[in-house]
N, C-alpha and C positions, 0 to 999 in steps of 0.2 A: 777394555777395562771398565768395570761397573762403576758408575758414579756414586757419590756419597748418598746414603739414605735410599738407594734403590734396592729392589728386591727381585728375586728370580721368579720366573713364571710358575714354577712348581710350588714355591712358598705362597705366592699370591693366590694360586688356585685353591690350595688347602685352606688358607686363612679366610679367603672370601667366601668359600662354601660354608665354613663354620660361622663366620660373622653374619652371613645372610640367613643361614638355616636356624641357628640358635635363637636369634631375636624373633624370627617368625614363629618358631616353636613355642617360645615363651609367651609371645602375644596370643598365640592360639590357646595356650594353656590358661592364660588369664581370661580370655573370652569364654572358654569352656567353663571355668570356675564361676565366673559371673553369671553365665547362663544357668548353670546348675544351681547356684545360690538363689537366683530369681525363681527358678522352677520349684525348688524346695520351699521357698517362702510362700509362693502362690499355693502350693499343695497344703502347707501348714495352715494358711489362712482359710482355705476351703474346709479343711477338716475341723479346725477350731470353731468355725461358724456352725457347722453341722453338729459338733459336740455341744456347743452352747444351746442350740435348739433342742437337742435330745435331753440335756440336763434340765432345761426349762420345762419340757414336757413331763419329765419324771417328777419334778417337784409339784407341778400342777396336778398330775395324776395321784401322787401320794397324798396330797392334802385332800383331794376329792374323796379318796378311799377312806381316809381317816374320818372325815366329816360324815360320810355315809354310815360307817360302822358305829361311830360314836352316837349319832342320832338314833340309829336302830337300837343300840344297847340301852339308850335312855328311855326307850319306850317299852322295854321288856317288863314283865310282871315282877321278876326278881328284884330289879333295880327299884321299881316303884314301891315294893313292899317295905324296903328299908331295913330288912333283917340283916344284921351284921354278918353272920356266918354265911348265909346263902350268897349275899352280895360279894363277900370276900372270895368265895370259890368261883363265882362267875367272873370277877375281875381278873383273877389269875389265869383262867382259861382264855379270856378275851385278849390279854396281853400276849399270850403265846400264839394265838391265831392271827393276829394282825401282821401284815407283811412288812411293815416298817419297824424301825428300831423304836421301841416304846420305853421311855425312861420310867414312867410311873402312871398309874390310873387310880384315881380316888373318887369316892362318893362322899360328898360333903353336905352336912345339914346346914341349910342357909340360915335358919333361925338361931341355932345355937353356935354355929361355926365349928362343930365337932366333926371329926373324920369318922365316918361310919365304917368304911372299908378302904383298904389301900394295898396296892401291889408293891409298895416300896416303904412300908413302915408307917408309923403314926404321924410323922412330921408332914405338915402341910406342904404341898408342892410349891406354892407361891403365895406371897402376901398380896397379890393383885386383887383389886376389888372386882367382884363379879356382878354383872348386871345383865339382865335379859330383857331388852325391850321387845324382843320377838321370840318365837320358838325356834329360831335358827341357831346353829352352832356358832359360837363366838370364838375368834382366833386372836391371840396376842403373841407377839414376839418376845422371847426371853433373851435379853442382852446380858453379857457378862458383867460382873461388878466393875465399876470404874476403879481406876488406879487409886490406891490409898484407902480403899474400903475393904472390910472383911468379907469373907465369903469364899466358898470353894469354887475354884475356876478350873474347868476341864478344857484344856487347850485343844483336845481332839474333837470335841463335840461343837458343831457350828450349825447355825440356822435352826435353833431350838424354838419350838412353837408350843403354845399352851392352848388347847382346844377345850372348850367347856360347853356342855349342852344342858338345858333345863330339864329337871325330872319332876313330874307331877305325881302326887300320891293318888291313891285309889279314889279319893274324893274330888280330884281334879284341881287341887291346890298346888302351887309351886312350893315344893318342900325341900328338894335336894338339887345339887349340881354335880353332874358327872364330868370330872376334869381329867384330861389326858395330856401328859407332857411327852413330846417326841423330839428326836433329833433327826432332821432330814439329811444332814451331811456330816460326815466325819472326815477330818483331814487325813489324806493318804499321800504316800510318796509314789509318784509315777515313775515307771521305768524309763531309762534314757532312750530318747527317740520316740517316746509315746506322744501322740498328738491329740489325746483326749483333753488335756489341759486341766489346770486346777480351777475349782469353782470359786467365783466371786459373785456375790449377790449385793446389789446396791438398790436401795429404795429410791423412789422418785424424789424424795426430799434430800437425798445425798447420804443417808445413813448406810453404813456398811454392815450387812447382816452376815456375810460369810467372806472369808479371805484366807489365802495361804499363810499369811502372818497373823497368828491369833491376836496379837496385841492391837491390831487394827479393827478387829470386830467390835462394833458398837461405836466407832468413831464416825466422823463425817468427812466426806471428800474435800470440803472447804478448808480443812486443816492441812492440806498437802499442796505441793508446788504445782502439780499437774491438774489442779481443780478445773481450769477452763477446758482442758482437753476432755476430761471426764464428763463435764457438763454437756459439751457438744455430743459426746457419745450417748449420754442418756437421752438427749433431745432426739437424736436420730433413731434410737431404739424405740422410743415412745411413739414415734410416727409410724412404726411398723417396719422399719428397715432392719434387715439381717445382714450384717457385714462384718468386716474385720478391721483391726487398727493396730498400729505400732505405738507404744508409749513406754514411759519409764515409771510405772506404778511402784516398782521397787527401786530404790536409789542405786545408781551405778550399775544397773543391769537393764538392757533393752529387752522389752517384752513384746509379744504379739498375741492378740486376743481376738476371738470371735464373740459376737454379742447378739442377743435377742432380748425380747421383753415378754413378760407374762403378767396376767392380772394380779394385782396385790391381793392376797387372800385375807389380809387383815381388814382392809377397807374396801370391800367389794362395791358398796353403794357409791363411793366417791370416784370409782372407775380409775383409781390410781394403779401404777404398775411397778413391778420389780424388774430391774435390768439384770439379766443373767449373762455372765462372762465366762468363757473357757480360756484360761490364760496359761501361757507357757513362755519360757525364755526363747529368744532368737537362737541362742546357742543350742538349746534342745531341738528347736525346729530344724536346725542345720546339722543335726547329729551325724547324718549319713554323709555330709560333705567331707568329713575327714577321710572316709574311705575313698571317696572320689579323688581327693588330693593325693592320697597314697598311690592310687592307680596312675594318676597323671605324672607323678614324680618318677615312678618306675618306667613309664612309657617314655618320658622325656630323656631320662638317662640312657635308655636303650636306643632311642633314635639318635641321640648325639653320638653315642659310640658307633652306631652303624654309619652315620654320615662321616665320621672321622676315618673309619676304615675305607669307605667308598672314596673319600678324597685322596687318601694315600694310594689307593689302587689306580685311580684315574689320573693322578698327577703325572706319573711317567708316561702313561699311555697317550696323554694329550700333549705333554711338553716336548716329547721327542721330535715329532714333525715340525713343531714351531721352532725348535732349536736348529734343526737342519735348514729350514728356510731362512732363519736369522743369519746363520753362517754364510749362506749363499748371498744374501743381500749385503752383508758387510764386506764381502770379498768380490763383489760383482765387478768392481773396477779393475781387478787383476785377473779376471777370468778370460780365458780365450773364447773366441766366438763359438767354437765347436763344443765347449763344455756345457752340457744340458743342466737344466734346473732340477733339483731333487723331485722325484715323482714316486708313483706306485705306493702311496701310503695306504694304510688299512681303512682310513676314514675318508669318505668321498669328499667332504667339505675341504679337507686339506689338499686333496688333489686338485679341486677347483681353485683353491687359493694359489697353488703353485702355477696353475695355468693362467690365472689372473695376473700373477706377478710377472710371468713371462711376457704376457701381452702388455703389461704396463711398461716393461723395459723397452719393448718395441715402440710403444707409443711415445715414450720419452725421447727415443732417438728421432722419431718423426717430428715431435714437437721442437726438438733442438734445431732440426733443419728449418722448420717453420719459423722459429724465432729468429734464426739467422736471416731468412728471407724478409721477415717483418722488419728486422732492424735495417736492412738495406732499403726497404720501402719507406721506412720512417725517415731515413736520410734523404731519400728521393723526395718525400713529401715536404720535408723542411726546405729542400732546394726549390720545390714548386711554390711553396709559400713565399720564399724570398723573391722569386720571379714575379709572383702575383703582386706582392707589395710594390715592387719596382714598376710593374705594368700599371697598377692602379694609381700610383702616385703620378705617373706620366699621364694617364687618362684624366686625372683630376686637374693636374697643373695646366695642361694645354687649354682646356675650356676656360679655366679661370683667367689665364693670361689674355685670351681673346676678349673675354667680357671686360676685363680691366682696361685693356687698350682701347676698345670701342667706346667705353664710357668716358675715358679721359679725353679722347678725341672730341667727343661731343661737348664735354665739360669745358675744355680749353678753347673751344671755338675754332678748331682747325678745319672744320668742314666748310666747303665753298657755299653751300646753300642748304635749305631745309630738307630737300630731297635726300642729299647725302647724309645728313644727320639721321633721317629715318632709316636709311639703309644700314648705318652702323648700329642703330638701336635694334633693328630687326635681326641683324647678325648676333648681337649680344643676347637677344631674347631666345633665338633658336639654340645658341650655345648653352644658355642657362637651362633650357628644357632638357638638352642632352645631358648636362651635368646632373640635373635632378633625376634623370633616369638611372644614371650610374649609382647615385646615392640610394635611390629606391631599391636597386638590386642588392646593394650592400645591406640595407636594412632587412630586406626579405630573407637573405641568406642567414643573417643573424637570428631572425625569428625562427627560421627552419631549424637551425642548430639548437636553439633554446626550446623547441617544441611548442612555440606559441603562435605559429602561423595557422590561421583558420580560414575556412571558406564558407560561404552561404549558398547552400544548394537549393535551387528552384528549377521547376520545369521550364525549358526553353527550346526553341527551334534552331537546330544546328545549322541548317542550310542558310537561313537568313543571316545568322551570325557570321558565317563564312563569307557571304557576299559583302557584308559590311567591312570585314577585315580586308578582303580583296580590294575593295574600292579604295581603302586607305593606303594599301601598299602598292597599288597599281602605278602610282606616280613614280615611286622609287624604281620600280621594275622598268618602266618605260624610259626613265632617265638613263639607265644603264644600257638601253638598247636590247632588252631581253624580251622573250615571248612569255606571256602568262596564260597558261592553259588551265581552264576550269572544267572538271568533269563531275558535276554535282548532281545531275539528274533533275527531275522536276517535282519529286515527291518531298513532302515535309519529313524532317528527321528529328523526332522528339527525343530529347535526352534530359537528364537532371544534372545540372552543373552550376558553378558560380560564373555568371555571365562576364563579369569584369575580369576575373582571374583567367577564365578560358580565353577571352579576347587577348589578354596579356600574353598567354602562351603562344597563341596563333601568330600574333604580331612578331613575337620573338623568333619563332621558327621560320616564318616567311622572310623576316628581316635577315636572318643568318643565311638563308638560301640566296637572297639577293646579294648580300655582302660578299659571299664566297663564290659567286658565279660571275664570270666576266663575259662569256658568250654562251649562246644557246637559249635554254628555256627553263621555266619553272612550272611544274604541273601540280595542280591541287585537285585531288579526286576523293570521292567517298565510296565506300562499299559496305554492304550489309552482310554479316556472316552470322551463322548459328553454331554455337558450340556449348557443350555441357548444359544443354537445356535452356540456354539464354541467347538472346539476340544482341549483337554488338555492332556498332558502326566504327569503321576504320577510316580515319582521315589521313591520307598520304600526301606529303609534300616532297616532291622529287625535283632535284635540280641537276644541271649538267656542269656543276662547278668543279672545284679543285679536288674534291674527294678527300678521303681520310685513310691513312695507312691502317689496315686491319689490326695490326699490333697495338695501335693507339686508341682504337675505338672504345675499349672498355673504360678508359679514363675520362671520357667526355662528360659524363653525368656527375662527376665529382666536383665539389666546390673548388674554386681557385685553380682549376686545371684548364690550360689551353694547349692544344696540340703543338708540340715543338716542331721546328723546321723553318727553313728560310722562306718557304712558300706561303706561310701563314703569318709570319711576324710583321708583314706589311699592313695587316688588318688591325683595326682598333678593337678594343673589347677587354672585359675583365675576366671572361671565362665563367661567369655566374649564370648566364641565361639558361643553359640546358639543365643545370642543377636545380634552379628554381622551377623550371617548367616540369621537370620530373616530379618534384614534391607536390606541386599544385595538382597535377593530373592524378597522382595517387590519392591525394586527399579527396578528389572528386570521384573516386572509385574506378579509375581507369589506369592504363599503362601507356608508356611511351618508349619507343625503340628507335635505334638509328642503325642504318645499314649502308655500307659503302664497299664497293669491290676493290678500291685502292685509290692511289693518287691519280688525279685527273680523270676519274671515272664517275664522278657525280656522287650524290648522297641522297638517301631516302629516309625521311623521318615519318614514323607512323604513330598516330595517336588513336588509342582504342578506348571507346567509352560505351557503357551499357545503354541500350535503348529502353524507353518507357512507353506506356500506352499513349497513343496520340490524343486520347480523350482528356488527358491531364493537362494539355496545353490550353492556355487562354484562347477564347474564340478570336480575339483581335489578332493574335499571333498567327492563327491558321489562315485567316483571310488575308493578312498582310503578306504571308508567304506566297500566296497565289498571285497577288498583284506584282510582287517583286520578280517572281518567276516569269511572268509575261513581259515585264519591262526589260529584263536583262537577257532574255534568251534570244537566240538567233536561229539560223537554219541548221546549225550543227546540233544534232540531237544529243550528242554526248555532253554538251555544256557550252561554255562561253570561252572564246579565245580572244584575249587582249593581245594585240600584236603591235609593238612599237615600230616606228619608222626606222628602216635600215639606212645606213650611210649612203647606199646607192640610190635610195629614193628621195634623199634630201635635195631640194632644188638649190642651185647655186645663186646666191644673192650677193650684192656688193657689201663689203664689210664696212661698218661704221667705225672709222679710226678715232673719232672723238670719244666714243664710248670706251675704246681700249685705253686711250690716254687717261680718261677719268679713273678707270679702275687701277691703272698703274700708279696714279698719284695717291689714291687711297692706300695702296700697298706700301708706298714709300712712307706715308704718314704713320701707318701702324708699325713699320720697321723702325722708324725713329723713336717711337715710344718704347 
């Protein structure tokens, strides 16, 4: 039974495809629109900048043509004659021949102020004062009348100029002025999507000479809110920069404009400039974006519909195998072992999933068995731990009791003489050292489990270290009446290890061999072997002791583990020595193994360490090794044999009964405590 707020695989498949596909599609559409908008604006900026440059060039060329024609006309004989009829005919022909729009051409008598001839009637073109400091054509801008003043105002004509040229009579005197009024720009309406832009002309002082809004012609940019932005634009244009800009020259409408600068024809000597702008709205620049939006909308609707159909088609095709596998998994507990898992699907991945599910079931069965075994081992480990705690408490309590008893005997003055006191103190000292060894083992094993045990690796000579350990252990070996055989050879054995920790391991292994061997011998040998491209030294410690049951050998290197059995329970120990030794050897890059054929067949422990170049050893170690070799070697070329006295070789001597009585009295004193 489906739980609350759960959904089926088919529904999830359809909804997830749509939920993933639609946002991605919409995001892609937004990115495409932004990219298209950016591209269209970039194209509009480039076109408007080129349009501004073209407009500026046209204005410059038109003024130059007018100046040239006007100056040429002023020097003709007809104009200089001053005859009204002839001049009238000439001016009419000239107005028709000029390429630009000519509002009016007049010839004016400078002395009387009368109009001699005019192409636009008898009314004077302008009341502007005419002065000719030179023989060049003078240019003046005609601005529309200010608000509140009378006068005819043509909103279509913009950028009107008045050009006047001096005319000298036949005697060479300045008599007339040839005046031409022209309109360089007429306001037009651009087609939607056109990127030529509307003309805006701004003088360097901020005066607006042409503008799409006629009421702004003749005003100054300082009167508007975007004055600072336009001043920066004028500054950039005057420096020779041709570029584009976004601004709000018309309120509530974002505009984009390209700009350039041309020389001011009115004040050529002052080297001032006009800023020419080609302006259009951002909406007009993005006119084709609406078509792109329409295409994207149609494409989006089509793709969403296609994805919906694909989802509805794929849902049953994919959900069927999943549902079969689901039913098998839900009812697996009731299936018979012979019932197979559903297979032979049309999709390879589902067949692989079925195979994986089958393998998983098999693994679960195997893991269940392993868990049962692990549970049994955990119970056994808990039992081992309890035994270890009992053993450890016994190992700690006995030395402590001995130390306490010995110290109290000395403290209470129960000793007969100073020599007996020293014997009790010596016994307490030896027992304390033994107790310290047990505590050190416990600390080492705790460090091993915490991962904090470390070693200091240095080059050292193994043969010399072995001789030192053998000399230390030989007393214990001889005390038990065992033979100690050493087959170390005469050559130095260079290795890298922690000298203190390695000595601890060797003492522990040789000590175990001594402890678990009652008769026979202990053999310590070394062998050099080559494997996997490297040389290793194998230190073997072989004894003829009680041996170990093969079924118990794998437990010996575990912490807190001692081999069970009545044959070994008579020996002291915590069972930590081999576990500590293994971890120390592995930290030094080596391995340690234990082999035994069975009970009462002896044990062999092998320590394998990598060799290093002998040149890495200190010189003192090399020389010391040769001296030790000469000092400790005998006629046996295999090594050194330390042989303890056998009982048959011990000479019979009278027994000192006083010594026996003294020891008996000490035992009674300890027993009383």
